[in-house]
N, CA, C and O of each residue as an XYZ file, in Angstrom:
612
protein
N      16.658     15.739     54.291
C      16.102     14.734     54.842
C      16.475     14.277     55.954
O      15.644     13.788     56.719
N      18.417     14.374     56.420
C      18.947     13.932     57.296
C      19.735     15.025     58.122
O      20.926     15.325     58.032
N      18.591     15.630     59.093
C      18.850     17.043     59.307
C      20.515     16.996     60.164
O      21.493     17.731     60.026
N      20.315     15.964     60.933
C      21.738     15.936     61.849
C      22.772     15.116     60.828
O      23.878     14.992     61.353
N      22.689     14.566     59.584
C      23.620     14.206     58.733
C      23.314     12.390     58.982
O      22.795     12.234     60.087
N      23.425     11.632     58.559
C      23.419     10.499     58.511
C      24.164      9.463     59.579
O      24.187      8.289     59.210
N      24.657      9.709     60.614
C      25.743      9.121     61.410
C      24.976      8.462     62.795
O      25.327      7.427     63.360
N      23.724      9.430     63.222
C      22.962      9.430     64.163
C      22.400      8.580     64.109
O      22.464      7.805     65.064
N      21.343      8.181     62.702
C      20.880      7.783     62.394
C      21.065      5.645     62.345
O      20.372      4.669     62.632
N      22.504      5.949     61.768
C      23.248      4.572     61.642
C      23.475      3.907     62.991
O      23.194      2.833     63.522
N      24.091      5.001     63.295
C      23.960      4.648     65.341
C      23.172      3.951     66.135
O      23.379      3.271     67.140
N      21.798      4.356     65.236
C      20.940      3.881     66.282
C      20.171      3.157     65.914
O      19.192      2.891     66.610
N      20.388      2.547     64.573
C      19.867      1.557     64.181
C      20.775     -0.054     64.441
O      20.406     -1.224     64.336
N      22.014      0.546     64.795
C      22.669     -0.619     64.803
C      22.854     -0.843     66.320
O      23.281     -1.878     66.830
N      22.445      0.350     67.006
C      22.341     -0.197     68.345
C      20.757     -0.987     69.317
O      20.589     -1.509     70.419
N      19.863     -0.652     68.079
C      18.776     -0.763     67.799
C      18.634     -2.495     67.835
O      18.219     -3.241     68.722
N      19.241     -2.807     66.284
C      19.285     -3.892     65.998
C      20.108     -4.770     67.019
O      19.750     -5.928     67.234
N      21.212     -4.224     67.649
C      22.272     -5.234     68.751
C      21.000     -5.095     69.727
O      20.383     -6.161     69.731
N      20.516     -4.301     70.404
C      19.504     -4.812     71.424
C      18.701     -5.834     71.021
O      19.001     -6.967     71.400
N      17.663     -5.660     70.276
C      16.692     -6.263     69.555
C      17.453     -7.521     69.576
O      16.723     -8.343     70.130
N      18.701     -8.137     69.201
C      19.107     -9.354     68.891
C      19.704     -9.857     70.118
O      19.933    -11.055     70.287
N      20.028     -8.707     71.210
C      20.571     -9.774     72.415
C      19.179     -9.995     73.789
O      19.203    -10.738     74.770
N      18.022     -8.970     73.304
C      17.177     -9.883     74.498
C      16.676    -11.152     74.159
O      16.126    -12.000     74.863
N      17.138    -11.134     72.189
C      16.181    -12.707     71.756
C      16.790    -13.314     72.026
O      16.212    -14.243     72.592
N      18.313    -13.499     71.974
C      19.484    -14.100     72.036
C      19.153    -14.969     73.834
O      18.758    -16.130     73.943
N      19.438    -14.062     74.982
C      19.060    -14.164     76.183
C      17.699    -14.636     76.264
O      17.571    -15.779     76.703
N      17.021    -14.229     76.053
C      15.108    -14.356     76.653
C      14.568    -15.563     75.360
O      13.950    -16.626     75.428
N      15.041    -14.929     74.446
C      13.921    -15.990     73.368
C      12.726    -14.948     73.111
O      12.036    -15.132     72.108
N      12.608    -14.502     73.458
C      11.256    -13.332     73.029
C      11.809    -12.079     72.119
O      12.927    -11.563     72.113
N      10.606    -11.762     71.335
C      10.918    -10.772     70.428
C      10.610     -9.319     71.446
O       9.699     -9.278     72.273
N      11.722     -8.007     71.137
C      11.332     -7.334     72.002
C      10.169     -5.946     71.126
O      10.417     -5.082     70.285
N       9.445     -6.173     71.549
C       7.667     -5.684     70.718
C       7.215     -4.391     71.588
O       7.283     -4.619     72.796
N       6.893     -3.447     71.348
C       6.233     -2.595     71.960
C       4.339     -2.700     71.914
O       3.550     -2.537     72.845
N       4.153     -2.924     70.925
C       2.339     -3.566     70.718
C       1.358     -4.322     71.699
O       0.133     -4.314     71.578
N       2.066     -4.978     72.689
C       1.438     -5.738     73.265
C       1.404     -5.511     74.914
O       0.936     -6.148     75.858
N       2.254     -4.085     74.744
C       2.683     -3.560     76.089
C       1.416     -3.136     76.684
O       1.406     -3.292     77.905
N       0.251     -2.605     76.144
C      -0.912     -2.062     76.174
C      -2.047     -3.175     76.845
O      -2.832     -2.874     77.744
N      -1.937     -4.665     76.130
C      -2.290     -5.445     76.083
C      -1.905     -6.463     77.528
O      -2.610     -6.857     78.457
N      -0.927     -6.590     77.304
C      -0.032     -7.038     79.065
C      -0.152     -6.064     80.098
O       0.100     -6.557     81.198
N      -0.341     -5.299     80.120
C      -0.537     -4.044     81.218
C      -1.860     -4.274     81.858
O      -2.050     -4.331     83.073
N      -3.063     -4.446     80.604
C      -3.974     -4.469     81.003
C      -4.445     -5.540     82.062
O      -5.248     -5.217     82.937
N      -4.100     -6.409     82.000
C      -4.184     -7.993     82.579
C      -3.789     -7.706     83.731
O      -3.927     -8.646     84.513
N      -3.003     -6.067     84.510
C      -2.722     -6.300     85.992
C      -4.051     -5.728     86.452
O      -4.408     -6.101     87.569
N      -5.092     -4.640     85.605
C      -6.402     -4.097     86.082
C      -7.540     -4.651     85.725
O      -8.493     -4.598     86.502
N      -7.676     -5.443     84.174
C      -9.161     -5.922     83.701
C      -9.014     -7.377     83.894
O      -7.968     -8.023     83.838
N     -10.665     -7.964     84.221
C     -10.611     -9.485     84.534
C     -11.285     -9.969     83.225
O     -11.783    -11.091     83.125
N     -11.273     -9.212     82.399
C     -11.747     -9.638     81.099
C     -10.600    -10.712     80.502
O      -9.375    -10.602     80.447
N     -11.617    -11.938     80.021
C     -10.539    -13.433     79.534
C      -9.395    -12.913     78.177
O      -8.453    -13.693     78.043
N      -9.399    -12.144     77.554
C      -8.667    -11.327     76.566
C      -7.264    -10.899     76.930
O      -6.279    -11.032     76.204
N      -7.291    -10.306     78.283
C      -5.969     -9.989     78.642
C      -5.576    -10.854     79.992
O      -4.550    -10.691     80.653
N      -6.628    -11.812     80.251
C      -6.412    -12.836     81.350
C      -5.380    -14.039     80.511
O      -4.924    -14.988     81.149
N      -5.125    -13.880     79.205
C      -3.675    -15.079     78.428
C      -3.017    -15.521     79.351
O      -2.627    -14.667     80.147
N      -2.723    -16.607     79.563
C      -1.705    -16.808     80.285
C      -0.316    -15.889     79.359
O       0.266    -15.026     80.017
N       0.004    -16.046     78.337
C       0.891    -15.079     77.871
C       1.117    -13.945     78.464
O       2.134    -13.631     79.084
N      -0.449    -12.912     78.159
C      -0.360    -11.875     78.761
C       0.179    -11.965     80.306
O       1.048    -11.203     80.730
N      -0.369    -12.871     81.009
C      -0.121    -12.626     82.633
C       2.066    -12.832     82.573
O       2.995    -12.040     82.731
N       1.980    -14.050     82.322
C       3.370    -14.602     81.729
C       4.608    -13.087     81.283
O       5.809    -13.140     81.546
N       4.021    -12.041     80.689
C       5.337    -11.321     79.746
C       5.023    -10.217     80.548
O       5.985     -9.454     80.452
N       4.317     -9.815     81.166
C       3.794     -8.707     81.388
C       5.145     -7.441     82.309
O       5.384     -6.243     82.157
N       5.762     -8.592     83.289
C       6.654     -8.284     83.921
C       7.902     -7.478     83.223
O       8.340     -6.365     83.511
N       8.308     -8.348     82.268
C       9.361     -8.151     81.369
C       9.073     -6.882     80.613
O       9.916     -5.986     80.573
N       7.813     -6.769     79.963
C       7.004     -5.757     78.937
C       7.149     -4.321     79.604
O       7.341     -3.283     78.971
N       7.024     -4.429     81.001
C       6.924     -3.189     81.657
C       7.777     -2.683     81.800
O       7.615     -1.471     81.659
N       9.426     -3.173     82.205
C      10.484     -3.668     82.212
C      10.724     -2.542     81.261
O      10.990     -1.385     81.586
N      10.555     -3.181     79.603
C      11.291     -2.738     78.887
C      10.856     -1.448     78.154
O      11.448     -0.834     77.266
N       9.756     -1.213     78.707
C       9.211      0.153     78.475
C       9.877      1.351     79.457
O      10.303      2.424     79.032
N       9.870      0.982     80.677
C      10.508      1.964     81.339
C      11.644      1.925     81.063
O      12.108      3.063     81.132
N      12.366      1.209     80.780
C      14.090      1.198     80.117
C      13.705      2.464     79.153
O      14.151      3.584     79.401
N      12.853      2.213     78.047
C      13.186      3.352     77.027
C      12.014      4.514     77.566
O      11.377      5.092     76.685
N      11.796      4.776     78.687
C      11.344      5.959     78.670
C      12.362      6.489     79.297
O      12.779      7.567     78.872
N      13.023      5.855     80.479
C      14.430      6.815     81.451
C      15.142      6.491     80.208
O      15.422      7.676     80.028
N      15.677      5.915     79.197
C      16.739      6.238     78.021
C      16.186      7.495     77.677
O      17.024      8.371     77.888
N      14.873      8.054     77.131
C      14.870      9.047     76.613
C      15.102      9.768     77.617
O      15.891     10.682     77.379
N      14.727      9.714     78.633
C      14.309     10.761     79.346
C      16.156     11.251     80.004
O      16.617     12.393     80.010
N      16.680     10.304     80.359
C      18.261     10.822     80.347
C      19.021     11.034     79.242
O      20.177     11.386     79.475
N      18.587     10.881     77.709
C      19.304     11.408     76.671
C      19.007     13.108     76.644
O      19.856     13.977     76.450
N      17.803     13.273     76.854
C      16.893     14.589     76.735
C      18.103     15.463     77.975
O      18.883     16.388     77.749
N      17.932     14.994     78.782
C      18.924     15.750     80.288
C      20.321     15.821     79.867
O      20.927     16.829     80.231
N      20.942     14.974     79.190
C      22.545     15.060     79.137
C      23.107     15.133     77.464
O      24.227     15.587     77.232
N      22.311     14.695     76.478
C      22.432     15.280     75.443
C      21.714     15.973     74.613
O      22.241     16.583     73.682
N      20.670     15.975     74.788
C      19.726     17.291     73.983
C      20.015     18.194     74.226
O      19.868     18.678     75.348
N      20.720     18.960     72.916
C      20.914     20.871     72.774
C      19.840     21.319     72.657
O      19.931     22.451     72.183
N      18.705     20.993     72.864
C      17.386     21.875     72.923
C      16.339     21.570     74.224
O      15.215     22.057     74.343
N      17.042     20.577     75.228
C      16.282     19.940     75.938
C      14.661     19.532     75.762
O      14.454     19.272     74.576
N      13.733     19.429     76.388
C      13.105     18.752     76.194
C      11.953     19.066     74.574
O      11.527     20.176     74.251
N      11.760     18.115     74.025
C      10.858     18.435     72.597
C       9.969     18.719     72.345
O       9.173     17.978     72.922
N       9.430     19.488     71.709
C       8.170     19.997     71.777
C       7.512     20.297     70.432
O       8.447     20.196     69.637
N       6.772     20.508     69.969
C       6.180     20.714     68.639
C       5.119     21.749     68.445
O       4.652     22.201     69.490
N       4.751     22.111     67.579
C       4.103     23.105     66.996
C       2.549     22.428     66.486
O       1.533     23.120     66.420
N       2.592     20.830     66.117
C       1.449     20.028     65.986
C       0.158     20.545     66.648
O       0.210     20.448     67.874
N      -0.890     21.025     66.209
C      -2.044     20.813     67.171
C      -2.702     19.705     67.628
O      -3.065     18.794     66.883
N      -2.946     19.741     69.287
C      -3.094     18.677     69.898
C      -4.451     17.850     69.137
O      -4.532     16.716     69.611
N      -5.014     17.990     68.590
C      -6.451     17.399     67.812
C      -5.538     16.277     66.577
O      -5.847     15.099     66.399
N      -4.422     16.985     65.865
C      -3.621     16.292     65.575
C      -3.175     15.087     66.133
O      -3.627     13.965     65.907
N      -2.236     15.407     66.896
C      -1.651     14.497     67.835
C      -2.574     13.311     68.180
O      -2.447     12.102     67.984
N      -3.645     14.122     68.817
C      -4.713     12.896     69.398
C      -5.026     12.219     67.913
O      -4.815     11.008     67.981
N      -5.358     12.531     66.916
C      -6.073     11.545     65.867
C      -5.281     10.569     65.331
O      -5.569      9.390     65.123
N      -3.889     11.365     65.050
C      -2.517     10.297     65.161
C      -2.400      9.140     65.520
O      -2.270      8.178     64.763
N      -2.436      9.112     66.762
C      -2.101      8.615     67.972
C      -3.030      7.529     68.083
O      -2.691      6.372     68.335
N      -4.735      8.089     67.807
C      -5.480      7.236     67.610
C      -5.331      5.628     66.468
O      -5.268      4.416     66.674
N      -5.327      6.648     65.109
C      -5.249      6.241     64.020
C      -3.617      4.552     64.244
O      -3.744      3.331     64.152
N      -2.522      5.316     64.501
C      -1.531      3.922     64.681
C      -2.145      3.256     65.801
O      -1.867      2.057     65.783
N      -2.860      3.583     66.748
C      -3.222      2.681     67.561
C      -4.239      1.160     66.857
O      -4.205     -0.052     67.070
N      -5.034      2.036     65.998
C      -6.076      1.068     65.071
C      -5.283      0.355     64.326
O      -5.298     -0.869     64.201
N      -4.775      0.908     63.961
C      -3.553     -0.244     62.527
C      -2.803     -0.871     63.474
O      -2.568     -2.025     63.118
N      -2.205     -0.529     64.800
C      -1.492     -1.320     64.970
C      -2.322     -2.770     65.695
O      -1.940     -3.928     65.859
N      -3.137     -2.321     65.895
C      -4.388     -3.672     66.466
C      -4.866     -4.520     65.089
O      -5.174     -5.711     65.135
N      -4.878     -3.689     63.824
C      -5.283     -4.126     63.064
C      -4.469     -5.208     62.303
O      -4.951     -6.272     61.914
N      -2.979     -4.757     62.109
C      -1.685     -5.622     61.994
C      -1.327     -6.535     62.966
O      -0.669     -7.519     62.631
N      -1.581     -6.406     63.863
C      -1.714     -7.618     65.005
C       0.034     -7.222     65.535
O       0.612     -7.939     66.351
N       0.703     -5.957     64.897
C       1.771     -5.044     65.836
C       1.794     -4.125     65.263
O       0.972     -3.584     64.524
N       2.886     -3.854     65.616
C       3.774     -2.316     65.312
C       5.039     -2.462     63.986
O       5.749     -3.297     63.426
N       4.741     -1.161     63.990
C       6.060     -1.057     63.199
C       7.494     -1.391     63.380
O       8.449     -1.575     62.625
N       7.268     -1.402     64.800
C       9.284     -1.905     65.047
C       9.010     -3.391     65.538
O       9.989     -4.138     65.534
N       7.337     -4.098     66.118
C       7.457     -5.424     66.121
C       7.643     -6.125     64.603
O       8.588     -6.793     64.183
N       6.863     -5.876     64.184
C       7.014     -6.121     62.560
C       8.200     -5.956     61.757
O       8.610     -6.845     61.010
N       8.781     -4.788     61.903
C       9.829     -4.130     61.039
C      11.124     -3.937     61.551
O      12.004     -3.245     61.039
N      11.215     -4.824     62.966
C      12.346     -5.160     63.732
C      12.315     -6.350     64.156
O      13.209     -6.886     63.501
N      11.957     -6.979     64.700
C      12.129     -8.445     65.603
C      11.536     -8.772     64.622
O      12.353     -9.497     64.056
N       9.789     -8.707     63.411
C       9.166     -9.684     62.538
C      10.214     -9.481     61.935
O      11.033     -9.561     62.852
N      10.831     -9.252     60.940
C      11.638     -9.571     59.325
C      13.352     -9.964     59.909
O      14.148    -10.609     59.226
N      13.652     -9.419     61.281
C      14.739    -10.452     61.544
C      14.293    -12.000     61.839
O      15.174    -12.780     61.479
N      13.288    -12.557     62.333
C      12.826    -13.442     62.066
C      12.247    -14.283     60.828
O      11.768    -15.416     60.776
N      12.400    -13.618     60.168
C      11.988    -13.793     58.814
C      10.576    -14.187     58.545
O      10.347    -14.965     57.618
N       9.608    -13.710     59.286
C       8.456    -13.598     59.216
C       7.710    -12.758     57.921
O       7.760    -11.572     57.597
N       6.964    -13.988     57.307
C       6.318    -13.768     56.225
C       4.720    -12.460     56.255
O       4.298    -11.567     55.520
N       4.319    -13.101     57.575
C       3.010    -11.694     58.070
C       3.906    -10.251     58.464
O       3.353     -9.155     58.384
N       4.999    -10.354     58.790
C       5.841     -9.168     59.294
C       6.160     -8.715     58.032
O       5.711     -7.574     57.931
N       6.824     -9.121     56.829
C       6.985     -8.993     55.636
C       6.210     -7.830     54.847
O       6.534     -6.679     54.553
N       5.177     -8.514     54.649
C       3.550     -8.319     54.116
C       3.060     -6.807     54.922
O       2.770     -5.750     54.363
N       3.079     -7.143     56.626
C       2.747     -5.813     57.545
C       3.778     -4.640     56.742
O       3.418     -3.575     56.241
N       5.057     -5.172     56.799
C       5.746     -3.487     56.736
C       5.649     -3.047     55.265
O       5.555     -1.832     55.088
N       5.662     -4.117     53.813
C       5.097     -3.772     52.826
C       4.043     -2.571     52.984
O       4.223     -1.442     52.530
N       2.960     -2.977     53.671
C       1.814     -2.219     53.520
C       1.918     -0.924     54.425
O       1.538      0.149     53.957
N       2.485     -1.011     55.863
C       2.942      0.059     56.276
C       3.338      1.462     55.372
O       2.729      2.520     55.221
N       4.751      0.926     54.800
C       5.493      1.519     54.027
C       4.483      2.137     52.612
O       4.815      3.269     52.261
N       3.580      1.642     51.985
C       2.926      1.682     50.817
C       1.942      2.938     51.562
O       2.110      4.099     51.188
N       1.021      2.647     52.523
C       0.648      3.630     53.302
C       1.116      5.029     53.573
O       0.685      6.029     52.998
N       2.067      5.003     54.530
C       3.256      6.144     54.685
C       3.175      6.831     53.506
O       2.746      7.984     53.563
N       3.649      6.148     51.933
C       4.005      6.969     51.074
C       2.932      7.943     50.826
O       2.802      9.151     51.023
N       2.169      6.957     50.298
C       0.473      7.664     49.706
C       0.075      8.620     51.173
O      -0.504      9.660     50.857
N       0.213      8.510     52.214
C      -0.632      9.474     53.024
C       0.261     10.314     53.022
O      -0.350     11.316     53.394
N       1.826     10.767     52.779
C       2.931     11.468     53.295
C       2.553     12.432     51.921
O       2.421     13.653     52.002
N       2.420     11.746     50.797
C       2.389     12.442     49.172
C       0.732     13.031     49.362
O       0.708     14.250     49.196
N      -0.365     12.559     49.607
C      -1.639     13.292     50.159
C      -1.763     14.355     50.839
O      -2.368     15.391     50.565
N      -1.048     14.012     51.923
C      -0.921     15.350     52.652
C      -0.200     16.943     52.098
O      -0.621     18.093     52.219
N       1.186     16.324     51.392
C       1.613     17.451     50.790
C       0.752     18.017     49.527
O       0.701     19.205     49.211
N       0.321     17.327     49.099
C      -1.074     17.771     48.126
C      -1.710     18.699     48.133
O      -1.883     19.623     47.338
N      -2.390     18.240     49.863
C      -3.139     19.162     50.546
C      -2.958     20.423     50.727
O      -3.800     21.307     50.884
N      -1.557     20.494     50.693
C      -0.928     21.591     51.326
C      -0.426     22.060     52.873
O       0.339     22.940     53.269
N      -1.533     20.659     53.789
C      -0.935     20.411     54.746
C      -0.106     20.308     55.504
O       0.374     19.176     55.446
N       0.736     21.437     56.844
C       1.566     20.847     57.210
C       1.214     20.617     58.877
O       0.117     20.376     59.380
N       2.405     20.764     59.475
C       2.285     20.405     60.892
C       1.957     21.952     61.424
O       1.769     22.166     62.622
């Protein structure tokens, strides 16, 4: 279940918690990623939905946060990863389908797992609690169904 032992996951969780907590304490903003796409589109689309004041106001820091995540992952890969860049044997169509389903679920639940599961639960949001329960339930059912069907990456 934990191929590298529990320690890296525990340390990662603590670092994420500290980072999200600091962002909230310093800025009063929730460090979530699902609205990154919407706020980024506010630069390119004139549609009313994307031109909301909150989207325009938040796009700079959200772009900075997303860029930091990508750069952090790149630094980790180049300096600490024993295997170099991560690769997968999962077929491209499965990756695309999974991405579309996650995107649909994110819009349907008004947030992603990190938004609801980290920032939302930390702020004691009932909506986030319900969303996380649904996420976990669907994930457990899906994993068991996929395993029963003999599907593997």
